[in-house]
N, C-alpha and C positions, 0 to 999 in steps of 0.2 A: 791325331786322339786323344783325348786325357780324360781320364776316370778320376775321381777323388773321393774320401771317405773318413770315415773313422772307426776305429778298432778292428784288431786283429791279433794274429799270434804267430809267433815262430815255434815249431817244433822239432823235436828229435826224438824221433820214434814216438812213444807215449810222454815224453817229457816236455815240458814249456820252457823254451829256452827264452823267450822274449814276450813282452806283452807291448803290442801296438797301440797308438793313439790316431792321430791324422796321417794320412797316405794318401800316395797318388801314381797312377800307372800312366805311363804315356806309351803310345805304341811306337814300337821301333822296329819293325818288320812284319811284313805280309807275307814274303815267298820265301822258300815254299812254305814254310810254318811261320805262323804270328807271334809274336813276342812283346814283352813288355818290360820296361825300366821301371823299377819300384823303386821308389822314396818312401820312407817312415820314420815317423818321429818317435824313438822307443821311451815308453812310459817305464817299464822294468824289464831287468833281464837277470838270469842266472849265469856267472858269471864262469862256470864250468860247463853247461849243456851249449852255450852261446857260440862256444868256439869248437864242437863235435860238429861231425858231419855225417849224413847229410839233412840236410834241412828240409823243413815243409812249412810253406806258407800259407797260413788262412787269411783270407781278408772278409770282413762281413759288408755283405753287400745287401742293404734292406734287412729282410727276414732271411736270407740266405748267407752262406757261406761260400767262396770261391778257394778252392786249394790248387796250389801246386806242391808238386813234390819232387825230390832231388835238384833243391836250387842253394846257392851259396850267396850267401847275404855278407856285407863288410861294412863297418861303422862302429860309430860308437852311439851317441843320442840321436843320430839321424844315420840309419842306414840305406845302402842301395843293393841291388841285386835284379839279375835279368831271370825275368818268368818266362819259359819258352812253352806253346802249345795252348790248347785251350785248358780252360782249369775244370776241376770234378767242382761239380755245384752239388752242394746239398741244402 
C-alpha cells in the first residue's frame, strides 16, 4: 500500500527542523505493528535543528495532520525515515 501527499514538517520539540513538500508513505510491515517508509522532498530546513534528535514528523492529510514521534530521518533534499505504529491524528 502506498499513500502520497504534499505538505508536512519535521520538528524537534516545538522547533521546525524542516518543511516538506511532496511525500509518500509505503507500508513496510504489518505484524506485530504497522510501519511505513517515508520519502519526502525537503523545501526548507534549519541546519541546526535538522540534525538534532528526536524528530517528530507531521504530514498533511486533507484537513488533518498525521503525527509520528521519535522518528529518525536521513537525507538532504530528499529524506527517508521509518514511521512505526499508528499516527496521532489531529
